[in-house]
Biotite code that builds the C-alpha atoms (Angstrom):
import biotite.structure as struc

atoms = struc.array([
    struc.Atom([-22.410, -4.634, -8.818], chain_id="A", res_id=1, res_name="UNK", atom_name="CA", element="C"),
    struc.Atom([-18.656, -4.441, -9.055], chain_id="A", res_id=2, res_name="UNK", atom_name="CA", element="C"),
    struc.Atom([-16.847, -7.573, -10.259], chain_id="A", res_id=3, res_name="UNK", atom_name="CA", element="C"),
    struc.Atom([-13.147, -8.347, -9.789], chain_id="A", res_id=4, res_name="UNK", atom_name="CA", element="C"),
    struc.Atom([-11.153, -10.693, -12.006], chain_id="A", res_id=5, res_name="UNK", atom_name="CA", element="C"),
    struc.Atom([-7.923, -12.282, -10.756], chain_id="A", res_id=6, res_name="UNK", atom_name="CA", element="C"),
    struc.Atom([-5.587, -13.468, -13.518], chain_id="A", res_id=7, res_name="UNK", atom_name="CA", element="C"),
    struc.Atom([-3.420, -16.010, -11.735], chain_id="A", res_id=8, res_name="UNK", atom_name="CA", element="C"),
    struc.Atom([-0.538, -16.553, -14.162], chain_id="A", res_id=9, res_name="UNK", atom_name="CA", element="C"),
    struc.Atom([2.940, -15.127, -13.471], chain_id="A", res_id=10, res_name="UNK", atom_name="CA", element="C"),
    struc.Atom([3.768, -15.125, -17.182], chain_id="A", res_id=11, res_name="UNK", atom_name="CA", element="C"),
    struc.Atom([3.783, -11.950, -19.212], chain_id="A", res_id=12, res_name="UNK", atom_name="CA", element="C"),
    struc.Atom([1.255, -11.996, -22.076], chain_id="A", res_id=13, res_name="UNK", atom_name="CA", element="C"),
    struc.Atom([-0.195, -15.240, -20.750], chain_id="A", res_id=14, res_name="UNK", atom_name="CA", element="C"),
    struc.Atom([-3.162, -17.194, -22.029], chain_id="A", res_id=15, res_name="UNK", atom_name="CA", element="C"),
    struc.Atom([-4.765, -16.681, -18.613], chain_id="A", res_id=16, res_name="UNK", atom_name="CA", element="C"),
    struc.Atom([-4.474, -12.944, -19.123], chain_id="A", res_id=17, res_name="UNK", atom_name="CA", element="C"),
    struc.Atom([-6.180, -13.320, -22.494], chain_id="A", res_id=18, res_name="UNK", atom_name="CA", element="C"),
    struc.Atom([-9.055, -15.208, -20.889], chain_id="A", res_id=19, res_name="UNK", atom_name="CA", element="C"),
    struc.Atom([-9.284, -12.659, -18.060], chain_id="A", res_id=20, res_name="UNK", atom_name="CA", element="C"),
    struc.Atom([-9.585, -9.793, -20.538], chain_id="A", res_id=21, res_name="UNK", atom_name="CA", element="C"),
    struc.Atom([-12.327, -11.618, -22.400], chain_id="A", res_id=22, res_name="UNK", atom_name="CA", element="C"),
    struc.Atom([-14.187, -12.260, -19.146], chain_id="A", res_id=23, res_name="UNK", atom_name="CA", element="C"),
    struc.Atom([-13.898, -8.587, -18.227], chain_id="A", res_id=24, res_name="UNK", atom_name="CA", element="C"),
    struc.Atom([-15.408, -7.655, -21.588], chain_id="A", res_id=25, res_name="UNK", atom_name="CA", element="C"),
    struc.Atom([-18.268, -10.085, -21.070], chain_id="A", res_id=26, res_name="UNK", atom_name="CA", element="C"),
    struc.Atom([-18.977, -8.915, -17.531], chain_id="A", res_id=27, res_name="UNK", atom_name="CA", element="C"),
    struc.Atom([-19.083, -5.300, -18.678], chain_id="A", res_id=28, res_name="UNK", atom_name="CA", element="C"),
    struc.Atom([-21.937, -6.199, -21.020], chain_id="A", res_id=29, res_name="UNK", atom_name="CA", element="C"),
    struc.Atom([-24.222, -7.340, -18.182], chain_id="A", res_id=30, res_name="UNK", atom_name="CA", element="C"),
    struc.Atom([-26.739, -4.707, -17.054], chain_id="A", res_id=31, res_name="UNK", atom_name="CA", element="C"),
    struc.Atom([-26.130, -5.596, -13.387], chain_id="A", res_id=32, res_name="UNK", atom_name="CA", element="C"),
    struc.Atom([-22.397, -4.814, -13.591], chain_id="A", res_id=33, res_name="UNK", atom_name="CA", element="C"),
    struc.Atom([-21.480, -1.205, -12.875], chain_id="A", res_id=34, res_name="UNK", atom_name="CA", element="C"),
    struc.Atom([-17.690, -1.658, -12.949], chain_id="A", res_id=35, res_name="UNK", atom_name="CA", element="C"),
    struc.Atom([-14.909, -4.240, -13.140], chain_id="A", res_id=36, res_name="UNK", atom_name="CA", element="C"),
    struc.Atom([-11.435, -4.524, -11.655], chain_id="A", res_id=37, res_name="UNK", atom_name="CA", element="C"),
    struc.Atom([-8.657, -6.771, -12.981], chain_id="A", res_id=38, res_name="UNK", atom_name="CA", element="C"),
    struc.Atom([-5.702, -7.885, -10.859], chain_id="A", res_id=39, res_name="UNK", atom_name="CA", element="C"),
    struc.Atom([-3.164, -9.458, -13.220], chain_id="A", res_id=40, res_name="UNK", atom_name="CA", element="C"),
    struc.Atom([-0.392, -11.355, -11.431], chain_id="A", res_id=41, res_name="UNK", atom_name="CA", element="C"),
    struc.Atom([1.843, -11.340, -14.529], chain_id="A", res_id=42, res_name="UNK", atom_name="CA", element="C"),
    struc.Atom([5.386, -10.415, -13.569], chain_id="A", res_id=43, res_name="UNK", atom_name="CA", element="C"),
    struc.Atom([4.832, -11.264, -9.889], chain_id="A", res_id=44, res_name="UNK", atom_name="CA", element="C"),
    struc.Atom([3.642, -7.826, -8.718], chain_id="A", res_id=45, res_name="UNK", atom_name="CA", element="C"),
    struc.Atom([2.967, -8.990, -5.144], chain_id="A", res_id=46, res_name="UNK", atom_name="CA", element="C"),
    struc.Atom([5.737, -9.756, -2.647], chain_id="A", res_id=47, res_name="UNK", atom_name="CA", element="C"),
    struc.Atom([5.632, -13.091, -0.873], chain_id="A", res_id=48, res_name="UNK", atom_name="CA", element="C"),
    struc.Atom([3.539, -13.034, 2.286], chain_id="A", res_id=49, res_name="UNK", atom_name="CA", element="C"),
    struc.Atom([5.315, -12.222, 5.524], chain_id="A", res_id=50, res_name="UNK", atom_name="CA", element="C"),
    struc.Atom([3.978, -11.449, 8.978], chain_id="A", res_id=51, res_name="UNK", atom_name="CA", element="C"),
    struc.Atom([4.579, -7.718, 8.610], chain_id="A", res_id=52, res_name="UNK", atom_name="CA", element="C"),
    struc.Atom([1.291, -7.546, 6.745], chain_id="A", res_id=53, res_name="UNK", atom_name="CA", element="C"),
    struc.Atom([-0.411, -8.114, 10.117], chain_id="A", res_id=54, res_name="UNK", atom_name="CA", element="C"),
    struc.Atom([1.497, -5.170, 11.597], chain_id="A", res_id=55, res_name="UNK", atom_name="CA", element="C"),
    struc.Atom([0.521, -2.631, 8.943], chain_id="A", res_id=56, res_name="UNK", atom_name="CA", element="C"),
    struc.Atom([4.095, -2.010, 7.825], chain_id="A", res_id=57, res_name="UNK", atom_name="CA", element="C"),
    struc.Atom([4.795, 0.752, 5.314], chain_id="A", res_id=58, res_name="UNK", atom_name="CA", element="C"),
    struc.Atom([5.721, -1.784, 2.639], chain_id="A", res_id=59, res_name="UNK", atom_name="CA", element="C"),
    struc.Atom([2.439, -3.631, 2.875], chain_id="A", res_id=60, res_name="UNK", atom_name="CA", element="C"),
    struc.Atom([0.338, -0.488, 3.206], chain_id="A", res_id=61, res_name="UNK", atom_name="CA", element="C"),
    struc.Atom([1.880, 0.769, -0.026], chain_id="A", res_id=62, res_name="UNK", atom_name="CA", element="C"),
    struc.Atom([1.691, -2.509, -1.962], chain_id="A", res_id=63, res_name="UNK", atom_name="CA", element="C"),
    struc.Atom([-1.426, -4.190, -0.645], chain_id="A", res_id=64, res_name="UNK", atom_name="CA", element="C"),
    struc.Atom([-3.821, -1.554, 0.657], chain_id="A", res_id=65, res_name="UNK", atom_name="CA", element="C"),
    struc.Atom([-4.875, -0.216, -2.784], chain_id="A", res_id=66, res_name="UNK", atom_name="CA", element="C"),
    struc.Atom([-5.568, -3.766, -3.996], chain_id="A", res_id=67, res_name="UNK", atom_name="CA", element="C"),
    struc.Atom([-7.318, -4.651, -0.749], chain_id="A", res_id=68, res_name="UNK", atom_name="CA", element="C"),
    struc.Atom([-9.627, -1.674, -1.180], chain_id="A", res_id=69, res_name="UNK", atom_name="CA", element="C"),
    struc.Atom([-10.545, -2.721, -4.733], chain_id="A", res_id=70, res_name="UNK", atom_name="CA", element="C"),
    struc.Atom([-11.318, -6.251, -3.574], chain_id="A", res_id=71, res_name="UNK", atom_name="CA", element="C"),
    struc.Atom([-13.277, -5.088, -0.538], chain_id="A", res_id=72, res_name="UNK", atom_name="CA", element="C"),
    struc.Atom([-15.504, -2.943, -2.739], chain_id="A", res_id=73, res_name="UNK", atom_name="CA", element="C"),
    struc.Atom([-16.187, -5.848, -5.132], chain_id="A", res_id=74, res_name="UNK", atom_name="CA", element="C"),
    struc.Atom([-19.306, -7.991, -4.879], chain_id="A", res_id=75, res_name="UNK", atom_name="CA", element="C"),
    struc.Atom([-18.094, -11.111, -6.699], chain_id="A", res_id=76, res_name="UNK", atom_name="CA", element="C"),
    struc.Atom([-14.938, -12.557, -8.229], chain_id="A", res_id=77, res_name="UNK", atom_name="CA", element="C"),
    struc.Atom([-13.685, -14.545, -11.183], chain_id="A", res_id=78, res_name="UNK", atom_name="CA", element="C"),
    struc.Atom([-10.465, -16.466, -10.522], chain_id="A", res_id=79, res_name="UNK", atom_name="CA", element="C"),
    struc.Atom([-8.611, -17.423, -13.710], chain_id="A", res_id=80, res_name="UNK", atom_name="CA", element="C"),
    struc.Atom([-6.097, -20.140, -12.855], chain_id="A", res_id=81, res_name="UNK", atom_name="CA", element="C"),
    struc.Atom([-3.705, -21.903, -15.229], chain_id="A", res_id=82, res_name="UNK", atom_name="CA", element="C"),
    struc.Atom([-2.559, -25.440, -14.503], chain_id="A", res_id=83, res_name="UNK", atom_name="CA", element="C"),
    struc.Atom([1.179, -25.603, -13.907], chain_id="A", res_id=84, res_name="UNK", atom_name="CA", element="C"),
    struc.Atom([2.440, -29.141, -13.203], chain_id="A", res_id=85, res_name="UNK", atom_name="CA", element="C"),
    struc.Atom([-1.018, -30.033, -11.911], chain_id="A", res_id=86, res_name="UNK", atom_name="CA", element="C"),
    struc.Atom([-1.121, -27.029, -9.562], chain_id="A", res_id=87, res_name="UNK", atom_name="CA", element="C"),
    struc.Atom([-2.163, -23.397, -9.482], chain_id="A", res_id=88, res_name="UNK", atom_name="CA", element="C"),
    struc.Atom([0.782, -20.950, -9.670], chain_id="A", res_id=89, res_name="UNK", atom_name="CA", element="C"),
    struc.Atom([2.523, -19.960, -6.446], chain_id="A", res_id=90, res_name="UNK", atom_name="CA", element="C"),
    struc.Atom([1.655, -16.300, -6.963], chain_id="A", res_id=91, res_name="UNK", atom_name="CA", element="C"),
    struc.Atom([-2.041, -17.110, -6.923], chain_id="A", res_id=92, res_name="UNK", atom_name="CA", element="C"),
    struc.Atom([-1.694, -19.050, -3.677], chain_id="A", res_id=93, res_name="UNK", atom_name="CA", element="C"),
    struc.Atom([0.264, -16.112, -2.269], chain_id="A", res_id=94, res_name="UNK", atom_name="CA", element="C"),
    struc.Atom([-2.597, -13.807, -3.264], chain_id="A", res_id=95, res_name="UNK", atom_name="CA", element="C"),
    struc.Atom([-5.020, -15.772, -1.099], chain_id="A", res_id=96, res_name="UNK", atom_name="CA", element="C"),
    struc.Atom([-2.608, -15.616, 1.853], chain_id="A", res_id=97, res_name="UNK", atom_name="CA", element="C"),
    struc.Atom([-2.623, -11.825, 1.554], chain_id="A", res_id=98, res_name="UNK", atom_name="CA", element="C"),
    struc.Atom([-6.436, -11.619, 1.658], chain_id="A", res_id=99, res_name="UNK", atom_name="CA", element="C"),
    struc.Atom([-6.605, -11.509, 5.441], chain_id="A", res_id=100, res_name="UNK", atom_name="CA", element="C"),
    struc.Atom([-8.741, -8.388, 5.921], chain_id="A", res_id=101, res_name="UNK", atom_name="CA", element="C"),
    struc.Atom([-12.081, -9.889, 4.933], chain_id="A", res_id=102, res_name="UNK", atom_name="CA", element="C"),
    struc.Atom([-11.818, -8.638, 1.340], chain_id="A", res_id=103, res_name="UNK", atom_name="CA", element="C"),
    struc.Atom([-13.330, -11.831, -0.084], chain_id="A", res_id=104, res_name="UNK", atom_name="CA", element="C"),
    struc.Atom([-15.482, -12.879, 2.855], chain_id="A", res_id=105, res_name="UNK", atom_name="CA", element="C"),
    struc.Atom([-18.937, -14.233, 2.059], chain_id="A", res_id=106, res_name="UNK", atom_name="CA", element="C"),
    struc.Atom([-18.699, -13.229, -1.586], chain_id="A", res_id=107, res_name="UNK", atom_name="CA", element="C"),
    struc.Atom([-19.132, -15.604, -4.537], chain_id="A", res_id=108, res_name="UNK", atom_name="CA", element="C"),
    struc.Atom([-16.408, -16.589, -6.974], chain_id="A", res_id=109, res_name="UNK", atom_name="CA", element="C"),
    struc.Atom([-16.306, -18.407, -10.296], chain_id="A", res_id=110, res_name="UNK", atom_name="CA", element="C"),
    struc.Atom([-13.256, -20.547, -11.102], chain_id="A", res_id=111, res_name="UNK", atom_name="CA", element="C"),
    struc.Atom([-12.050, -20.535, -14.703], chain_id="A", res_id=112, res_name="UNK", atom_name="CA", element="C"),
    struc.Atom([-9.193, -23.004, -15.152], chain_id="A", res_id=113, res_name="UNK", atom_name="CA", element="C"),
    struc.Atom([-6.891, -22.739, -18.158], chain_id="A", res_id=114, res_name="UNK", atom_name="CA", element="C"),
    struc.Atom([-4.918, -25.513, -19.846], chain_id="A", res_id=115, res_name="UNK", atom_name="CA", element="C"),
    struc.Atom([-2.709, -25.541, -22.940], chain_id="A", res_id=116, res_name="UNK", atom_name="CA", element="C"),
    struc.Atom([-3.759, -29.155, -23.526], chain_id="A", res_id=117, res_name="UNK", atom_name="CA", element="C"),
    struc.Atom([-6.511, -31.362, -22.104], chain_id="A", res_id=118, res_name="UNK", atom_name="CA", element="C"),
    struc.Atom([-5.854, -30.689, -18.395], chain_id="A", res_id=119, res_name="UNK", atom_name="CA", element="C"),
    struc.Atom([-7.332, -28.028, -16.164], chain_id="A", res_id=120, res_name="UNK", atom_name="CA", element="C"),
    struc.Atom([-9.211, -30.065, -13.571], chain_id="A", res_id=121, res_name="UNK", atom_name="CA", element="C"),
    struc.Atom([-6.550, -29.917, -10.864], chain_id="A", res_id=122, res_name="UNK", atom_name="CA", element="C"),
    struc.Atom([-6.690, -26.133, -10.325], chain_id="A", res_id=123, res_name="UNK", atom_name="CA", element="C"),
    struc.Atom([-10.439, -26.401, -9.784], chain_id="A", res_id=124, res_name="UNK", atom_name="CA", element="C"),
    struc.Atom([-9.966, -29.078, -7.120], chain_id="A", res_id=125, res_name="UNK", atom_name="CA", element="C"),
    struc.Atom([-7.065, -27.247, -5.463], chain_id="A", res_id=126, res_name="UNK", atom_name="CA", element="C"),
    struc.Atom([-8.847, -23.912, -5.234], chain_id="A", res_id=127, res_name="UNK", atom_name="CA", element="C"),
    struc.Atom([-12.026, -25.472, -3.883], chain_id="A", res_id=128, res_name="UNK", atom_name="CA", element="C"),
    struc.Atom([-10.025, -27.394, -1.282], chain_id="A", res_id=129, res_name="UNK", atom_name="CA", element="C"),
    struc.Atom([-7.534, -24.880, 0.054], chain_id="A", res_id=130, res_name="UNK", atom_name="CA", element="C"),
    struc.Atom([-8.218, -21.231, -0.778], chain_id="A", res_id=131, res_name="UNK", atom_name="CA", element="C"),
    struc.Atom([-11.524, -20.546, 0.986], chain_id="A", res_id=132, res_name="UNK", atom_name="CA", element="C"),
    struc.Atom([-10.885, -21.426, 4.635], chain_id="A", res_id=133, res_name="UNK", atom_name="CA", element="C"),
    struc.Atom([-9.647, -18.124, 6.079], chain_id="A", res_id=134, res_name="UNK", atom_name="CA", element="C"),
    struc.Atom([-10.771, -15.930, 3.190], chain_id="A", res_id=135, res_name="UNK", atom_name="CA", element="C"),
    struc.Atom([-14.385, -17.149, 3.553], chain_id="A", res_id=136, res_name="UNK", atom_name="CA", element="C"),
    struc.Atom([-14.656, -16.970, -0.239], chain_id="A", res_id=137, res_name="UNK", atom_name="CA", element="C"),
    struc.Atom([-17.698, -18.841, -1.566], chain_id="A", res_id=138, res_name="UNK", atom_name="CA", element="C"),
    struc.Atom([-17.034, -20.707, -4.811], chain_id="A", res_id=139, res_name="UNK", atom_name="CA", element="C"),
    struc.Atom([-20.197, -21.251, -6.813], chain_id="A", res_id=140, res_name="UNK", atom_name="CA", element="C"),
    struc.Atom([-20.957, -24.819, -7.988], chain_id="A", res_id=141, res_name="UNK", atom_name="CA", element="C"),
    struc.Atom([-20.336, -23.951, -11.641], chain_id="A", res_id=142, res_name="UNK", atom_name="CA", element="C"),
    struc.Atom([-16.821, -23.645, -13.006], chain_id="A", res_id=143, res_name="UNK", atom_name="CA", element="C"),
    struc.Atom([-15.297, -23.439, -16.482], chain_id="A", res_id=144, res_name="UNK", atom_name="CA", element="C"),
    struc.Atom([-12.253, -25.259, -17.885], chain_id="A", res_id=145, res_name="UNK", atom_name="CA", element="C"),
    struc.Atom([-10.734, -23.716, -21.007], chain_id="A", res_id=146, res_name="UNK", atom_name="CA", element="C"),
    struc.Atom([-8.781, -26.577, -22.593], chain_id="A", res_id=147, res_name="UNK", atom_name="CA", element="C"),
    struc.Atom([-6.504, -26.146, -25.623], chain_id="A", res_id=148, res_name="UNK", atom_name="CA", element="C"),
    struc.Atom([-6.620, -22.451, -24.783], chain_id="A", res_id=149, res_name="UNK", atom_name="CA", element="C"),
    struc.Atom([-4.213, -21.335, -27.518], chain_id="A", res_id=150, res_name="UNK", atom_name="CA", element="C"),
    struc.Atom([-6.905, -22.034, -30.109], chain_id="A", res_id=151, res_name="UNK", atom_name="CA", element="C"),
    struc.Atom([-9.743, -20.328, -28.230], chain_id="A", res_id=152, res_name="UNK", atom_name="CA", element="C"),
    struc.Atom([-10.886, -16.743, -27.543], chain_id="A", res_id=153, res_name="UNK", atom_name="CA", element="C"),
    struc.Atom([-8.240, -15.234, -29.821], chain_id="A", res_id=154, res_name="UNK", atom_name="CA", element="C"),
    struc.Atom([-10.746, -12.917, -31.481], chain_id="A", res_id=155, res_name="UNK", atom_name="CA", element="C"),
    struc.Atom([-12.629, -11.044, -28.724], chain_id="A", res_id=156, res_name="UNK", atom_name="CA", element="C"),
    struc.Atom([-15.748, -10.736, -30.893], chain_id="A", res_id=157, res_name="UNK", atom_name="CA", element="C"),
    struc.Atom([-16.050, -13.715, -33.270], chain_id="A", res_id=158, res_name="UNK", atom_name="CA", element="C"),
    struc.Atom([-15.700, -17.440, -32.418], chain_id="A", res_id=159, res_name="UNK", atom_name="CA", element="C"),
    struc.Atom([-13.271, -19.232, -34.718], chain_id="A", res_id=160, res_name="UNK", atom_name="CA", element="C"),
    struc.Atom([-14.579, -22.788, -34.248], chain_id="A", res_id=161, res_name="UNK", atom_name="CA", element="C"),
    struc.Atom([-17.453, -24.755, -32.691], chain_id="A", res_id=162, res_name="UNK", atom_name="CA", element="C"),
    struc.Atom([-15.291, -25.345, -29.585], chain_id="A", res_id=163, res_name="UNK", atom_name="CA", element="C"),
    struc.Atom([-14.603, -21.617, -29.376], chain_id="A", res_id=164, res_name="UNK", atom_name="CA", element="C"),
    struc.Atom([-18.308, -20.841, -29.573], chain_id="A", res_id=165, res_name="UNK", atom_name="CA", element="C"),
    struc.Atom([-19.121, -23.506, -26.975], chain_id="A", res_id=166, res_name="UNK", atom_name="CA", element="C"),
    struc.Atom([-16.647, -22.204, -24.383], chain_id="A", res_id=167, res_name="UNK", atom_name="CA", element="C"),
    struc.Atom([-17.840, -18.631, -24.872], chain_id="A", res_id=168, res_name="UNK", atom_name="CA", element="C"),
    struc.Atom([-21.413, -19.741, -24.271], chain_id="A", res_id=169, res_name="UNK", atom_name="CA", element="C"),
    struc.Atom([-20.327, -21.583, -21.126], chain_id="A", res_id=170, res_name="UNK", atom_name="CA", element="C"),
    struc.Atom([-18.492, -18.514, -19.827], chain_id="A", res_id=171, res_name="UNK", atom_name="CA", element="C"),
    struc.Atom([-21.570, -16.393, -20.510], chain_id="A", res_id=172, res_name="UNK", atom_name="CA", element="C"),
    struc.Atom([-23.781, -18.851, -18.647], chain_id="A", res_id=173, res_name="UNK", atom_name="CA", element="C"),
    struc.Atom([-21.417, -19.203, -15.661], chain_id="A", res_id=174, res_name="UNK", atom_name="CA", element="C"),
    struc.Atom([-20.920, -15.455, -15.248], chain_id="A", res_id=175, res_name="UNK", atom_name="CA", element="C"),
    struc.Atom([-24.685, -14.989, -15.311], chain_id="A", res_id=176, res_name="UNK", atom_name="CA", element="C"),
    struc.Atom([-25.023, -17.482, -12.463], chain_id="A", res_id=177, res_name="UNK", atom_name="CA", element="C"),
    struc.Atom([-22.200, -15.707, -10.602], chain_id="A", res_id=178, res_name="UNK", atom_name="CA", element="C"),
    struc.Atom([-24.099, -12.427, -10.741], chain_id="A", res_id=179, res_name="UNK", atom_name="CA", element="C"),
    struc.Atom([-27.159, -14.016, -9.179], chain_id="A", res_id=180, res_name="UNK", atom_name="CA", element="C"),
    struc.Atom([-25.020, -15.387, -6.355], chain_id="A", res_id=181, res_name="UNK", atom_name="CA", element="C"),
    struc.Atom([-23.572, -11.897, -5.969], chain_id="A", res_id=182, res_name="UNK", atom_name="CA", element="C"),
    struc.Atom([-27.049, -10.514, -5.340], chain_id="A", res_id=183, res_name="UNK", atom_name="CA", element="C"),
    struc.Atom([-27.961, -13.313, -2.946], chain_id="A", res_id=184, res_name="UNK", atom_name="CA", element="C"),
    struc.Atom([-24.805, -13.198, -0.814], chain_id="A", res_id=185, res_name="UNK", atom_name="CA", element="C"),
    struc.Atom([-25.075, -9.440, -0.404], chain_id="A", res_id=186, res_name="UNK", atom_name="CA", element="C"),
    struc.Atom([-27.993, -10.251, 1.900], chain_id="A", res_id=187, res_name="UNK", atom_name="CA", element="C"),
    struc.Atom([-25.769, -12.522, 3.993], chain_id="A", res_id=188, res_name="UNK", atom_name="CA", element="C"),
    struc.Atom([-23.199, -9.773, 4.502], chain_id="A", res_id=189, res_name="UNK", atom_name="CA", element="C"),
    struc.Atom([-25.950, -7.289, 5.345], chain_id="A", res_id=190, res_name="UNK", atom_name="CA", element="C"),
    struc.Atom([-27.588, -9.616, 7.881], chain_id="A", res_id=191, res_name="UNK", atom_name="CA", element="C"),
    struc.Atom([-25.452, -8.465, 10.805], chain_id="A", res_id=192, res_name="UNK", atom_name="CA", element="C"),
    struc.Atom([-24.505, -12.066, 11.604], chain_id="A", res_id=193, res_name="UNK", atom_name="CA", element="C"),
    struc.Atom([-21.060, -12.043, 10.008], chain_id="A", res_id=194, res_name="UNK", atom_name="CA", element="C"),
    struc.Atom([-18.469, -11.509, 12.766], chain_id="A", res_id=195, res_name="UNK", atom_name="CA", element="C"),
    struc.Atom([-14.942, -11.507, 11.378], chain_id="A", res_id=196, res_name="UNK", atom_name="CA", element="C"),
    struc.Atom([-13.591, -9.895, 14.554], chain_id="A", res_id=197, res_name="UNK", atom_name="CA", element="C"),
    struc.Atom([-14.574, -12.858, 16.680], chain_id="A", res_id=198, res_name="UNK", atom_name="CA", element="C"),
    struc.Atom([-14.142, -15.538, 13.995], chain_id="A", res_id=199, res_name="UNK", atom_name="CA", element="C"),
    struc.Atom([-11.444, -14.350, 11.577], chain_id="A", res_id=200, res_name="UNK", atom_name="CA", element="C"),
    struc.Atom([-10.381, -17.907, 10.686], chain_id="A", res_id=201, res_name="UNK", atom_name="CA", element="C"),
    struc.Atom([-12.326, -20.921, 9.468], chain_id="A", res_id=202, res_name="UNK", atom_name="CA", element="C"),
    struc.Atom([-12.053, -24.251, 11.248], chain_id="A", res_id=203, res_name="UNK", atom_name="CA", element="C"),
])
């Protein structure tokens, strides 16, 4: 399987990016994973959504089509989302608006929320509530919240504390579950029942 990781922070050299790189390393160690793709939103690489994306304008074909192709060829996703003022960053919400070609449809995703302190629950709730409707993305029941992230996952190989070891074990467990959902939902997409031409939007 091919797995895609979305690092949702706009910041350069962000803690979310650190977590995303660690997750990529962990996914690469699973026998079922043939390749990984990381989309890092640091530096705001994606323009804000506008309706020209529906018209196949040159701008959007150049900017979005290569990313769309990577996502479309992926079997499952990890969404790494920092908590900014109790919300996910605007660039991450914009990303979901751009996913209008069925790139994420009927594929599983794991949410990993990131907090510099003891927060992190709000991004989980926000993503589960508002980012799946028209993308048809299927969030798995498990999620991970990396609290006090500055003190965790700083050494890619060796845990530096019991909390560091615990969160690494939880990430390993959750990504293993994600892979099983990836296998299962492949059957849904292959069933012939998915009709995004007739039903491109959720209710």
